[in-house]
DRENLUM-154371 format. One record per residue: residue number from 1; residue in three letters; x, y, z of N, C-alpha, C in turn. Coordinates in steps of 0.05 Angstrom, whole numbers. Layout:
N
+--------+---------+--------+---------+--------+---------+----------+--------+--------+---------+--------+
! drengu ! vexdren ! n.east ! n.north !   n.up ! ca.east ! ca.north !  ca.up ! c.east ! c.north !   c.up !
+--------+---------+--------+---------+--------+---------+----------+--------+--------+---------+--------+
!    NUM !     ALA !      X !       Y !      Z !       X !        Y !      Z !      X !       Y !      Z !
...
+--------+---------+--------+---------+--------+---------+----------+--------+--------+---------+--------+
***
This chain:
77
+--------+---------+--------+---------+--------+---------+----------+--------+--------+---------+--------+
! drengu ! vexdren ! n.east ! n.north !   n.up ! ca.east ! ca.north !  ca.up ! c.east ! c.north !   c.up !
+--------+---------+--------+---------+--------+---------+----------+--------+--------+---------+--------+
!      1 !     MET !   1928 !    1951 !   2097 !    1938 !     1964 !   2073 !   1951 !    1990 !   2082 !
!      2 !     ARG !   1973 !    1996 !   2070 !    1989 !     2020 !   2077 !   1977 !    2044 !   2063 !
!      3 !     LYS !   1988 !    2067 !   2071 !    1980 !     2092 !   2058 !   1988 !    2092 !   2029 !
!      4 !     ARG !   1969 !    2100 !   2011 !    1976 !     2101 !   1982 !   1996 !    2123 !   1978 !
!      5 !     GLN !   2015 !    2116 !   1962 !    2037 !     2135 !   1957 !   2033 !    2148 !   1930 !
!      6 !     LYS !   2039 !    2173 !   1928 !    2039 !     2187 !   1902 !   2066 !    2182 !   1889 !
!      7 !     PRO !   2066 !    2176 !   1863 !    2092 !     2171 !   1849 !   2107 !    2197 !   1846 !
!      8 !     VAL !   2132 !    2197 !   1855 !    2149 !     2221 !   1853 !   2174 !    2212 !   1837 !
!      9 !     PRO !   2179 !    2223 !   1813 !    2204 !     2215 !   1798 !   2229 !    2218 !   1815 !
!     10 !     GLY !   2245 !    2196 !   1815 !    2270 !     2196 !   1829 !   2267 !    2185 !   1858 !
!     11 !     ASN !   2243 !    2183 !   1869 !    2240 !     2172 !   1895 !   2241 !    2141 !   1895 !
!     12 !     TYR !   2250 !    2129 !   1916 !    2251 !     2101 !   1920 !   2228 !    2091 !   1937 !
!     13 !     TYR !   2218 !    2066 !   1931 !    2196 !     2055 !   1946 !   2203 !    2025 !   1951 !
!     14 !     ILE !   2190 !    2014 !   1971 !    2194 !     1985 !   1977 !   2166 !    1972 !   1973 !
!     15 !     ASN !   2165 !    1949 !   1959 !    2140 !     1936 !   1955 !   2137 !    1915 !   1977 !
!     16 !     LEU !   2115 !    1901 !   1976 !    2109 !     1880 !   1996 !   2129 !    1858 !   1997 !
!     17 !     ALA !   2142 !    1853 !   1974 !    2162 !     1831 !   1973 !   2190 !    1841 !   1983 !
!     18 !     GLY !   2191 !    1866 !   1991 !    2216 !     1878 !   2001 !   2235 !    1887 !   1979 !
!     19 !     GLN !   2225 !    1889 !   1954 !    2241 !     1898 !   1932 !   2241 !    1928 !   1931 !
!     20 !     LEU !   2265 !    1939 !   1925 !    2269 !     1967 !   1923 !   2263 !    1975 !   1894 !
!     21 !     LEU !   2247 !    1996 !   1889 !    2242 !     2005 !   1862 !   2242 !    2035 !   1862 !
!     22 !     ARG !   2247 !    2046 !   1838 !    2249 !     2075 !   1835 !   2230 !    2085 !   1813 !
!     23 !     VAL !   2218 !    2108 !   1817 !    2201 !     2119 !   1796 !   2220 !    2133 !   1776 !
!     24 !     LYS !   2221 !    2123 !   1752 !    2238 !     2135 !   1731 !   2226 !    2160 !   1720 !
!     25 !     CYS !   2200 !    2159 !   1711 !    2187 !     2182 !   1702 !   2157 !    2178 !   1702 !
!     26 !     ILE !   2143 !    2199 !   1698 !    2114 !     2200 !   1697 !   2106 !    2213 !   1670 !
!     27 !     LEU !   2089 !    2199 !   1656 !    2079 !     2210 !   1631 !   2050 !    2222 !   1634 !
!     28 !     TYR !   2047 !    2246 !   1622 !    2021 !     2259 !   1624 !   2010 !    2263 !   1596 !
!     29 !     SER !   1984 !    2262 !   1595 !    1969 !     2268 !   1570 !   1946 !    2286 !   1578 !
!     30 !     TYR !   1946 !    2310 !   1565 !    1927 !     2331 !   1570 !   1924 !    2337 !   1600 !
!     31 !     GLY !   1947 !    2338 !   1613 !    1947 !     2346 !   1641 !   1941 !    2324 !   1661 !
!     32 !     GLU !   1936 !    2300 !   1652 !    1929 !     2278 !   1669 !   1951 !    2257 !   1669 !
!     33 !     MET !   1958 !    2245 !   1693 !    1978 !     2225 !   1694 !   1967 !    2200 !   1681 !
!     34 !     THR !   1982 !    2190 !   1661 !    1973 !     2167 !   1646 !   1990 !    2143 !   1651 !
!     35 !     ARG !   2017 !    2145 !   1653 !    2035 !     2124 !   1656 !   2056 !    2130 !   1677 !
!     36 !     ILE !   2065 !    2110 !   1692 !    2087 !     2112 !   1710 !   2107 !    2091 !   1703 !
!     37 !     ILE !   2131 !    2099 !   1699 !    2152 !     2079 !   1691 !   2169 !    2076 !   1716 !
!     38 !     ILE !   2171 !    2051 !   1725 !    2187 !     2045 !   1750 !   2211 !    2027 !   1741 !
!     39 !     GLU !   2232 !    2028 !   1758 !    2256 !     2012 !   1752 !   2264 !    1998 !   1778 !
!     40 !     TYR !   2267 !    1971 !   1775 !    2278 !     1955 !   1798 !   2308 !    1957 !   1798 !
!     41 !     LEU !   2320 !    1948 !   1819 !    2350 !     1949 !   1823 !   2364 !    1933 !   1801 !
!     42 !     ASP !   2351 !    1911 !   1791 !    2363 !     1894 !   1770 !   2362 !    1907 !   1743 !
!     43 !     GLY !   2351 !    1931 !   1742 !    2349 !     1946 !   1716 !   2324 !    1941 !   1701 !
!     44 !     LYS !   2307 !    1924 !   1710 !    2280 !     1918 !   1697 !   2262 !    1942 !   1699 !
!     45 !     HIS !   2251 !    1950 !   1676 !    2232 !     1973 !   1675 !   2203 !    1962 !   1672 !
!     46 !     VAL !   2185 !    1974 !   1686 !    2157 !     1967 !   1683 !   2141 !    1992 !   1678 !
!     47 !     ASN !   2124 !    1990 !   1659 !    2106 !     2012 !   1651 !   2079 !    2007 !   1662 !
!     48 !     LEU !   2070 !    2024 !   1681 !    2045 !     2021 !   1695 !   2024 !    2043 !   1687 !
!     49 !     THR !   1999 !    2035 !   1689 !    1979 !     2056 !   1687 !   1975 !    2068 !   1714 !
!     50 !     HIS !   1962 !    2090 !   1716 !    1956 !     2103 !   1742 !   1941 !    2084 !   1760 !
!     51 !     ASP !   1921 !    2070 !   1748 !    1905 !     2051 !   1765 !   1923 !    2028 !   1775 !
!     52 !     GLU !   1941 !    2018 !   1759 !    1959 !     1997 !   1769 !   1977 !    2007 !   1792 !
!     53 !     TRP !   1986 !    2032 !   1789 !    2003 !     2043 !   1811 !   1988 !    2045 !   1836 !
!     54 !     THR !   1962 !    2052 !   1835 !    1946 !     2055 !   1860 !   1942 !    2029 !   1874 !
!     55 !     TRP !   1942 !    2006 !   1860 !    1939 !     1981 !   1872 !   1965 !    1970 !   1885 !
!     56 !     LEU !   1988 !    1982 !   1878 !    2013 !     1973 !   1891 !   2012 !    1982 !   1920 !
!     57 !     ASP !   2021 !    1964 !   1938 !    2023 !     1970 !   1966 !   2052 !    1977 !   1972 !
!     58 !     LEU !   2058 !    2004 !   1970 !    2087 !     2013 !   1972 !   2091 !    2029 !   1997 !
!     59 !     THR !   2115 !    2030 !   2006 !    2124 !     2047 !   2028 !   2147 !    2063 !   2017 !
!     60 !     VAL !   2148 !    2088 !   2024 !    2170 !     2106 !   2015 !   2195 !    2094 !   2028 !
!     61 !     TYR !   2217 !    2092 !   2013 !    2241 !     2079 !   2023 !   2252 !    2091 !   2050 !
!     62 !     SER !   2251 !    2118 !   2052 !    2261 !     2130 !   2076 !   2244 !    2122 !   2101 !
!     63 !     ASP !   2218 !    2120 !   2097 !    2200 !     2111 !   2119 !   2207 !    2082 !   2127 !
!     64 !     TRP !   2212 !    2065 !   2107 !    2219 !     2037 !   2113 !   2246 !    2035 !   2126 !
!     65 !     PHE !   2265 !    2051 !   2117 !    2292 !     2050 !   2127 !   2294 !    2060 !   2155 !
!     66 !     THR !   2280 !    2082 !   2161 !    2282 !     2094 !   2189 !   2262 !    2079 !   2207 !
!     67 !     GLY !   2241 !    2071 !   2195 !    2219 !     2057 !   2212 !   2203 !    2076 !   2227 !
!     68 !     GLN !   2177 !    2073 !   2226 !    2159 !     2089 !   2241 !   2163 !    2085 !   2271 !
!     69 !     GLU !   2170 !    2061 !   2280 !    2173 !     2057 !   2308 !   2195 !    2073 !   2320 !
!     70 !     SER !   2218 !    2077 !   2305 !    2240 !     2093 !   2315 !   2231 !    2122 !   2317 !
!     71 !     LYS !   2215 !    2132 !   2300 !    2205 !     2160 !   2301 !   2188 !    2164 !   2327 !
!     72 !     GLU !   2171 !    2144 !   2331 !    2154 !     2146 !   2355 !   2170 !    2144 !   2381 !
!     73 !     ARG !   2190 !    2126 !   2381 !    2207 !     2123 !   2404 !   2223 !    2148 !   2410 !
!     74 !     ASP !   2233 !    2162 !   2389 !    2248 !     2187 !   2393 !   2231 !    2209 !   2406 !
!     75 !     HIS !   2205 !    2209 !   2400 !    2188 !     2230 !   2411 !   2182 !    2225 !   2441 !
!     76 !     GLN !   2184 !    2199 !   2450 !    2178 !     2193 !   2477 !   2201 !    2199 !   2497 !
!     77 !     ILE !   2225 !    2202 !   2486 !    2249 !     2208 !   2502 !   2248 !    2237 !   2512 !
+--------+---------+--------+---------+--------+---------+----------+--------+--------+---------+--------+
***
């Protein structure tokens, strides 16, 4: 399992199926995060609870794009 990601509006994430998704907004009630609305590239919106978000196995898009291996390799040079 990967590191659990905190939802950040506007950030892109990659799921296990390789789909790119973006956090559209986060809804709060009495100071607690209650809903996270995500959008897939095809325009489909999904409304998640905070518990559902925590079960998603996501990688931040920039981490996936650059790859952790390339970061480690750069430090060895």
